[in-house]
C-alpha positions in Angstrom: 16.6 19.1 -25.6 18.4 16.0 -26.9 21.1 16.5 -24.5 18.5 16.8 -21.7 16.6 13.7 -22.5 19.7 11.7 -22.9 21.0 12.5 -19.5 17.4 11.9 -18.1 17.3 8.4 -19.8 20.8 7.7 -18.4 19.6 8.5 -14.9 16.6 6.3 -15.5 18.9 3.2 -15.4 21.9 4.6 -13.2 19.5 4.8 -10.4 19.2 1.1 -10.3 22.9 0.8 -9.2 22.4 3.4 -6.1 21.7 2.0 -2.8 22.3 5.0 -0.8 18.9 6.8 -0.4 20.3 10.3 -0.6 22.0 9.5 -3.9 18.7 8.2 -5.2 16.8 11.4 -4.1 19.7 13.7 -5.9 19.2 11.5 -9.0 15.3 12.0 -8.9 15.6 15.6 -8.3 17.9 16.0 -11.4 15.3 14.1 -13.4 12.7 16.6 -12.2 14.9 19.7 -13.2 15.7 18.0 -16.6 12.1 17.5 -17.5 11.0 20.9 -16.6 13.7 22.6 -18.4 13.1 20.6 -21.5 9.3 21.4 -21.3 10.0 25.1 -20.9 12.5 25.1 -23.9 10.1 23.3 -26.2 7.2 25.6 -25.4 9.3 28.8 -25.6 10.4 27.7 -29.2 6.7 27.1 -30.0 5.7 30.6 -28.7 8.6 32.3 -30.5 7.4 30.5 -33.8 3.6 31.1 -33.4 3.7 34.3 -31.1 0.4 33.1 -29.5 -0.3 33.7 -25.9 -2.5 30.6 -25.6 0.6 28.5 -26.1 2.1 30.3 -22.8 -1.1 29.7 -21.1 -1.2 26.1 -21.8 2.3 25.9 -20.7 1.6 27.1 -17.4 -1.4 24.9 -16.9 0.8 21.9 -17.9 3.7 22.7 -15.8 1.3 23.2 -12.9 -0.1 19.8 -13.5 3.1 17.9 -13.7 4.5 19.7 -10.7 1.3 19.0 -8.7 1.4 15.4 -9.6 4.9 14.8 -8.4 4.2 16.8 -5.2 0.8 15.2 -4.5 2.2 11.6 -5.0 5.1 12.3 -2.7 3.1 14.0 0.0 0.0 11.5 -0.1 2.2 8.3 -0.4 5.6 8.7 1.0 6.4 5.1 -0.1 5.6 5.9 -3.7 8.1 4.9 -6.4 9.5 8.3 -7.5 11.1 6.9 -10.6 7.7 5.7 -12.0 6.3 9.2 -11.1 9.0 10.9 -12.9 8.7 8.7 -16.0 5.0 9.1 -16.1 5.4 12.9 -16.0 8.2 12.7 -18.5 6.1 10.8 -21.0 3.3 13.1 -20.5 5.3 16.2 -21.0 6.7 14.7 -24.4 3.1 14.1 -25.4 2.1 17.5 -24.4 4.9 19.2 -26.5 4.3 17.2 -29.6 0.4 17.4 -29.5 0.6 21.1 -29.0 2.8 21.4 -32.0 0.4 19.4 -34.1 -2.9 20.6 -32.9 -3.4 23.1 -30.1 -7.2 22.3 -29.6 -6.3 18.5 -29.1 -3.4 19.5 -26.8 -5.9 21.4 -24.7 -8.4 18.7 -24.5 -5.6 16.1 -23.7 -4.6 18.4 -20.8 -8.0 18.4 -19.5 -8.3 14.6 -19.8 -5.0 14.2 -18.1 -5.8 16.5 -15.1 -9.0 14.5 -14.6 -7.2 11.2 -14.8 -4.5 12.1 -12.5 -7.1 13.4 -9.8 -9.0 10.1 -10.1 -5.9 8.0 -9.9 -4.6 9.5 -6.7 -7.2 7.4 -5.0 -6.2 4.0 -6.6 -3.0 3.2 -4.6 -4.8 3.5 -1.4 -7.7 1.2 -2.8 -5.1 -1.3 -3.7 -3.5 -1.1 -0.4 -6.6 -1.3 1.7 -9.0 -3.6 -0.1 -7.8 -7.0 0.4 -10.5 -8.9 -1.4 -9.9 -7.7 -5.0 -8.7 -11.2 -5.9 -12.3 -12.5 -5.0 -14.0 -10.8 -7.9 -13.0 -13.2 -10.6 -16.6 -13.7 -12.1 -17.2 -10.0 -11.9 -14.2 -9.2 -13.9 -15.0 -11.7 -16.6 -18.6 -10.4 -16.8 -17.6 -6.8 -17.1 -15.0 -7.4 -19.7 -17.1 -9.5 -22.1 -20.4 -7.3 -21.7 -18.3 -4.1 -22.3 -16.7 -5.3 -25.5 -20.1 -6.7 -26.6 -21.7 -3.5 -26.3 -19.2 -1.9 -28.8 -20.2 -4.7 -31.3 -23.7 -3.7 -31.0 -23.7 0.2 -30.8 -20.1 0.9 -31.5 -19.1 3.5 -34.4 -16.6 2.4 -37.1 -13.3 4.3 -37.1 -10.6 3.3 -39.8 -12.5 0.2 -40.5 -12.9 -1.1 -36.8 -15.6 -0.7 -34.2 -13.5 1.0 -31.5 -16.0 2.7 -29.2 -19.2 4.6 -28.8 -20.2 8.3 -28.0 -21.9 9.2 -24.7 -22.7 13.0 -24.2 -20.2 13.9 -26.8 -17.5 11.9 -25.1 -16.0 9.3 -27.1 -15.4 6.1 -25.1 -13.1 3.2 -26.2 -13.9 0.4 -23.7 -11.2 -2.0 -24.7 -8.7 0.3 -23.2 -10.1 -0.2 -19.9 -11.1 -3.8 -20.5 -7.4 -4.6 -20.8 -7.0 -3.7 -17.1 -10.0 -5.6 -16.1 -8.8 -8.6 -18.1 -5.5 -8.7 -16.2 -7.4 -8.7 -12.8 -9.7 -11.5 -14.1 -6.7 -13.7 -15.2 -4.7 -12.8 -12.0 -7.6 -13.9 -9.6 -8.3 -17.0 -11.8 -4.7 -18.0 -11.5 -4.7 -17.2 -7.7 -7.7 -19.5 -7.2 -6.3 -22.6 -9.1 -3.9 -23.6 -11.9 -5.3 -27.0 -12.5 -6.0 -28.1 -15.9 -9.7 -28.1 -15.7 -9.7 -24.5 -14.3 -7.2 -23.2 -16.9 -9.5 -24.6 -19.5 -12.4 -22.2 -18.2 -10.1 -19.3 -17.8 -8.8 -19.9 -21.5 -12.5 -20.1 -22.8 -13.3 -16.8 -21.2 -10.0 -15.2 -22.5 -10.8 -16.5 -25.8 -14.2 -14.9 -25.7 -12.5 -11.5 -25.1 -10.2 -12.0 -28.2 -13.1 -13.2 -30.4 -15.2 -10.3 -29.6 -12.5 -7.8 -30.4 -11.8 -9.7 -33.6 -15.5 -9.5 -34.6 -15.4 -5.7 -34.0 -12.1 -5.6 -36.0 -10.0 -4.3 -33.0 -7.2 -6.3 -33.9 -4.6 -4.3 -31.9 -6.5 -4.8 -28.6 -7.2 -8.5 -29.3 -3.3 -9.0 -30.0 -2.5 -7.4 -26.7 -5.0 -9.3 -24.7 -3.7 -12.5 -26.4 0.0 -11.9 -25.6 -0.9 -11.0 -22.0 -2.6 -14.0 -21.4 -0.1 -16.2 -22.8 2.7 -14.5 -20.7 0.7 -14.8 -17.4 -0.2 -18.4 -18.3 3.3 -19.3 -18.6 4.6 -17.5 -15.6 1.8 -19.0 -13.3 2.1 -22.7 -14.5 5.8 -22.8 -15.9 4.6 -25.1 -18.8 6.3 -24.5 -22.0 3.5 -26.5 -23.9 0.8 -24.0 -23.2 3.0 -21.3 -24.7 3.4 -23.5 -27.9 -0.1 -24.3 -28.2 -1.0 -20.6 -27.7 1.4 -19.6 -30.4 0.1 -22.2 -32.7 -3.7 -21.0 -32.1 -2.5 -17.5 -32.6 -0.9 -18.2 -35.9 -3.9 -19.9 -37.2 -6.0 -17.0 -36.0 -3.6 -14.4 -37.8 -4.0 -16.4 -41.0 -7.7 -16.7 -40.8 -7.9 -12.8 -40.0 -5.9 -12.3 -43.2 -8.4 -14.1 -45.4 -11.6 -13.1 -43.6 -11.0 -9.3 -43.0 -10.2 -6.9 -45.9 -8.6 -4.1 -43.8 -6.2 -6.7 -42.3 -5.2 -8.0 -45.6 -4.7 -4.3 -46.7 -2.4 -3.7 -43.7 -0.4 -6.8 -44.3 0.0 -5.8 -48.0 1.0 -2.2 -47.1 3.5 -3.5 -44.6 5.0 -5.7 -47.3 5.3 -2.9 -49.7 4.1 0.6 -48.6 5.6 2.4 -51.5 4.1 0.1 -54.1 0.7 0.7 -52.3 1.2 4.4 -51.8 -2.1 5.2 -53.4 -4.1 2.1 -52.1 -3.5 2.2 -48.2 0.2 2.7 -48.0 0.2 6.3 -47.7 0.3 6.4 -43.9 3.3 4.1 -43.4 5.3 5.5 -46.4 4.7 9.0 -44.9 5.7 7.8 -41.5 9.1 6.4 -43.0 9.6 9.6 -45.0 9.3 11.5 -41.8 11.6 9.4 -39.6 14.3 9.3 -42.5 14.0 13.2 -42.9 14.5 13.9 -39.2 17.8 11.9 -39.2 19.7 11.6 -35.8 19.2 15.3 -34.5 15.7 16.1 -36.0 14.6 19.1 -38.1 13.5 21.1 -35.1 9.9 22.1 -33.8 8.0 23.5 -36.8 10.8 22.8 -39.2 9.4 19.4 -40.3 6.2 18.3 -42.1 4.4 15.9 -39.6 1.1 17.2 -40.7 1.5 15.1 -43.8 1.4 11.9 -41.7 -2.3 10.7 -41.1 -3.3 10.5 -37.5 0.1 12.0 -36.6 -1.2 12.7 -33.2 -2.5 9.3 -32.3 -1.0 6.2 -34.1 2.0 7.7 -35.7 3.1 10.2 -33.1 6.5 8.4 -32.9 7.1 9.4 -36.4 6.2 13.0 -35.8 8.8 12.9 -32.9 11.4 11.3 -34.8 11.0 14.0 -37.5 11.4 17.0 -35.6 13.1 15.8 -32.4 15.5 13.3 -34.1 16.3 9.6 -33.7 18.3 10.0 -30.6 15.4 11.8 -28.9 13.2 8.8 -30.0 15.5 6.1 -29.0 15.5 7.8 -25.5 11.7 7.9 -25.4 11.9 4.1 -26.1 14.5 3.7 -23.3 12.2 5.5 -20.9 9.3 3.1 -21.7 11.8 0.2 -21.1 12.6 1.8 -17.7 9.0 1.8 -16.8 8.8 -1.9 -17.8 11.7 -2.7 -15.7 10.2 -1.2 -12.8 6.9 -3.2 -13.3 8.9 -6.5 -13.3 11.0 -5.6 -10.5 7.7 -5.0 -8.3 6.2 -8.2 -9.8 9.2 -10.3 -8.8 9.4 -8.9 -5.3 5.7 -9.3 -4.4 4.9 -12.5 -2.4 1.0 -12.6 -3.0 0.5 -14.4 -6.2 -2.6 -12.2 -7.2 -0.6 -9.0 -6.9 2.5 -10.5 -8.7 0.2 -11.7 -11.5 -1.3 -8.1 -11.9 1.8 -6.5 -11.9 3.3 -8.7 -14.6 0.2 -8.4 -16.7 0.0 -4.7 -16.6 3.6 -4.5 -17.4 3.3 -6.9 -20.3 0.3 -4.9 -21.7 2.0 -1.6 -21.4 5.3 -2.7 -23.0 3.7 -4.6 -25.9 1.4 -1.7 -26.6 4.6 0.4 -27.0 6.1 -2.2 -29.2 3.1 -2.4 -31.5 2.8 1.4 -32.0 6.5 1.9 -32.7 6.8 -1.3 -34.7 3.9 -0.2 -36.9 5.3 3.3 -37.3 8.8 2.0 -38.3 7.3 -0.9 -40.7 8.9 -3.5 -38.2 5.3 -5.1 -37.9 1.9 -4.3 -39.7 0.1 -1.2 -38.3 -2.3 -2.3 -35.6 -3.8 1.1 -34.7 -3.0 1.3 -31.3 -1.6 4.6 -29.6 1.7 5.2 -27.7 0.8 5.1 -24.0 0.7 8.6 -22.4 2.3 10.2 -25.5 -0.4 9.8 -28.2 -3.6 11.9 -28.2 -6.6 9.9 -27.0 -8.7 10.0 -23.9 -9.5 6.4 -23.3 -5.9 5.4 -23.8 -4.5 8.1 -21.5 -6.9 7.3 -18.7 -6.3 3.6 -18.9 -2.5 4.1 -18.7 -2.8 6.5 -15.9 -4.9 3.9 -14.0 -2.4 1.3 -14.9 0.4 3.4 -13.4 -1.6 4.1 -10.2 -2.3 0.4 -9.8 1.4 -0.2 -10.1 2.1 2.5 -7.5 -0.2 0.8 -5.2 1.5 -2.6 -5.6 4.8 -0.9 -5.0 3.4 0.5 -1.7 2.2 -3.0 -0.8 5.8 -4.3 -1.7 7.2 -1.7 0.8 4.8 -2.7 3.4 5.6 -6.4 2.9 9.3 -5.5 3.4 8.7 -3.5 6.5 6.6 -6.3 8.0 9.4 -8.8 7.1 11.9 -6.6 8.8 9.5 -6.2 11.9 9.2 -9.9 12.2 13.0 -10.3 12.1 13.5 -7.8 14.8 10.7 -9.4 16.9 12.4 -12.8 16.4 15.8 -11.5 17.4 14.4 -9.6 20.4 12.6 -13.0 21.3 16.0 -14.8 20.9 17.7 -12.3 23.1 15.1 -12.6 25.6 15.4 -16.3 25.6 19.1 -16.1 26.0 18.8 -13.7 29.0 16.2 -15.9 30.7 18.5 -19.0 30.2 21.4 -17.0 31.8 19.4 -16.2 34.8 18.2 -19.6 35.1 21.6 -20.9 35.1 22.5 -18.4 37.8 19.6 -19.7 40.1 19.9 -23.4 39.1 20.9 -25.9 42.1 24.8 -26.9 41.8 25.6 -29.4 44.2 29.3 -28.4 44.4 28.3 -24.9 44.9 25.9 -26.0 47.5 28.6 -28.1 49.2 31.0 -25.2 49.1 28.4 -22.9 50.4 27.7 -25.3 53.2 31.2 -25.8 54.2 31.7 -22.1 54.4 28.7 -21.8 56.7 30.2 -24.4 58.9 33.5 -22.8 59.1 31.9 -19.6 60.1 30.0 -21.3 62.7 33.0 -23.0 64.1 34.9 -19.7 64.0 32.1 -18.1 66.2 32.3 -21.1 68.6 36.1 -20.8 69.1 35.7 -17.0 69.6 33.1 -17.5 72.4 35.3 -20.2 74.1 38.3 -17.6 74.1 35.9 -15.1 75.7 35.1 -17.5 78.5 
């Protein structure tokens, strides 16, 4: 499986150098084959280990979902980015494999959520493509974001020291995951409307309310993501480094305040500084995560050959550690590079869009995605303090999975818009070329019919000579 994901990752980046459509298609088909073979291999290993037919049944359902997703996107949206679809399915398959190995019931639930989310998200690209007034709902985006987060503060349940969501009809809902997308739309529509200082102050105040509510609910991971997304979008929209410096200064002060105000923040920082010294006082998670990564080595212990169950919340916050232990560091590094490949595509789409609103949306979603990947992997490897966020499309979690699928669907809609823009530009170029040729042809015809004195004199002389010739002929006849 290491070889297959390595080749897949190589194709993720080599495809950017291909300009021949046929070569790109062959590259994408190779990716599909590698993904399905890797998925099959992993489930065969799990079946042989457990001898449980439920694993085979779940495999068949998963492979149907992955194959159906690729086919439906290609059929419904011929202009879709196949690389983004392939990477989305690859990350889903990695998550399916690891969650099935850790907990079958969670894997079955994750499959159902993924299936529902993919069906829902199939309509999003056409909404992005057809609805042209999404940038006009600035106030609505701001209200929805703040109210959704405020509801969690009032009725939310506490999980690992933070108020993350609430339960409706037995379904756990984490609004902050969806609010991240709504927030990106709010900022993009605000910057499209105006980037004058007085308007930036209003936008910044609303963004600060989002962050403060998340801080009050102790969901510091989501607060940090929204803060960084806003700073990046602000800089790209205004090109003012002073805004970034001011934002970083405010963020640093906020981090110091959070350390002194919130006990669980102080605990996580102390654990990050010395996880083994605080092993019995909160450091158990990070210590076990580091043990797992070190035990796996470069090539991994193999499925069911490690002990990822000893890592707390291994299917959620620390799934990267579980993957590293049983699949190996090479596999884990390829996983990171696949995420980077997705981010490169997001930025590529953002840079080529001409509409400022859509450009900001693509940039904001890309930043949100890659920064969440950074927080998850950084927390698992002790690079930064653990923030309690999940690895997009890989970790177990319904709200996170749905929000990431929506994010990818929006990006697909923006990619289709970009293709439409390029086709429109090519069409206008051809129209201008045809108009230019038509003008040249008309000018040539006009020159042919234009009055020329010399030509008229020659013509008159020729007619006079012809008349004289006829007269002489008549005289000879007489």
